[in-house]
C-alpha positions as CSV (number, residue, x, y, z in Angstrom):
1,M,-39.0,12.1,12.8
2,T,-38.4,12.9,9.2
3,D,-38.8,9.9,6.8
4,S,-35.4,8.9,5.6
5,V,-37.0,8.3,2.1
6,S,-37.1,12.1,1.8
7,L,-33.2,12.3,1.9
8,K,-31.6,12.4,-1.3
9,L,-28.4,10.4,-1.7
10,G,-26.8,13.0,-3.8
11,W,-27.1,15.7,-1.1
12,S,-23.8,16.8,0.5
13,P,-24.6,17.5,4.1
14,R,-22.6,20.0,6.3
15,I,-22.8,20.9,9.9
16,N,-25.1,23.9,10.4
17,P,-23.0,27.0,11.0
18,H,-24.8,27.5,14.2
19,F,-23.2,24.4,15.6
20,R,-19.4,23.2,15.8
21,L,-18.4,19.7,15.9
22,Q,-15.2,19.0,18.0
23,W,-13.6,16.4,20.3
24,E,-14.3,17.3,23.9
25,E,-11.6,15.9,26.1
26,A,-13.6,16.1,29.3
27,Q,-16.5,14.1,27.7
28,Q,-14.1,11.7,25.9
29,A,-16.4,12.1,22.9
30,K,-17.2,14.3,19.9
31,V,-19.8,17.0,20.7
32,L,-21.9,19.4,18.9
33,L,-21.4,22.9,20.5
34,Y,-24.1,25.7,20.0
35,P,-24.6,28.8,21.8
36,E,-27.0,27.5,24.5
37,G,-25.2,24.2,25.1
38,M,-23.6,21.0,24.0
39,I,-24.7,17.7,22.6
40,K,-22.5,14.8,23.5
41,L,-22.5,12.3,20.5
42,N,-22.0,8.6,20.6
43,S,-19.1,7.2,18.5
44,S,-21.2,6.3,15.4
45,S,-22.9,9.7,15.4
46,G,-19.6,11.5,15.8
47,E,-18.1,9.4,13.0
48,I,-21.1,10.1,10.7
49,L,-21.0,14.0,11.4
50,S,-17.3,14.1,10.9
51,L,-17.9,13.1,7.2
52,C,-20.5,15.7,6.8
53,D,-18.3,18.2,5.2
54,G,-20.5,19.9,2.4
55,D,-18.6,18.1,-0.5
56,T,-19.1,14.4,0.5
57,T,-22.6,13.0,-0.6
58,I,-24.8,10.8,1.6
59,Q,-24.2,8.0,-0.8
60,D,-20.4,8.6,-0.4
61,I,-20.7,8.7,3.3
62,I,-22.6,5.3,3.4
63,D,-20.0,3.8,1.1
64,E,-17.1,5.0,3.3
65,L,-18.8,3.6,6.4
66,K,-19.3,0.4,4.7
67,R,-15.7,0.2,3.8
68,I,-14.6,0.9,7.5
69,F,-17.4,-1.3,9.0
70,P,-18.2,-4.0,6.5
71,K,-19.8,-6.4,8.8
72,E,-22.5,-4.0,9.9
73,E,-25.6,-5.3,8.2
74,T,-28.0,-2.4,8.9
75,L,-25.5,0.3,8.4
76,E,-27.1,2.1,5.4
77,Q,-30.5,2.2,7.2
78,D,-28.9,3.3,10.5
79,V,-27.0,6.2,8.8
80,L,-30.1,7.3,6.8
81,E,-32.1,7.3,10.2
82,F,-29.5,9.2,12.0
83,L,-29.1,11.7,9.1
84,S,-32.9,12.2,9.1
85,V,-32.8,13.1,12.8
86,A,-29.8,15.3,12.2
87,F,-31.5,17.3,9.5
88,E,-34.8,17.4,11.6
89,R,-32.8,19.0,14.5
90,R,-31.1,21.2,12.1
91,W,-27.8,20.0,13.0
92,L,-27.1,19.5,9.3
93,I,-27.9,21.6,6.2
94,H,-27.3,21.1,2.5
95,D,-27.1,23.3,-0.5
């Protein structure tokens, strides 16, 4: 796994154009679609990816999720770990 320390809080991640994030009624979940298949996301992963619009920085994503889920003690580390995996799997890119 990519070390989350290598992420820059000023990056503004966005979904790789080879993927499409959408709600899938049949799965009752957000999914990432790509030409060869689909990745079903859990609710927290879907929430994080929905904030990755190419304009919102990683720090802003963390701040927004802290606002929504103020009692989550490990939220920042969890978000950074997930984003590291998402970049490693090329679900996300940044400019």
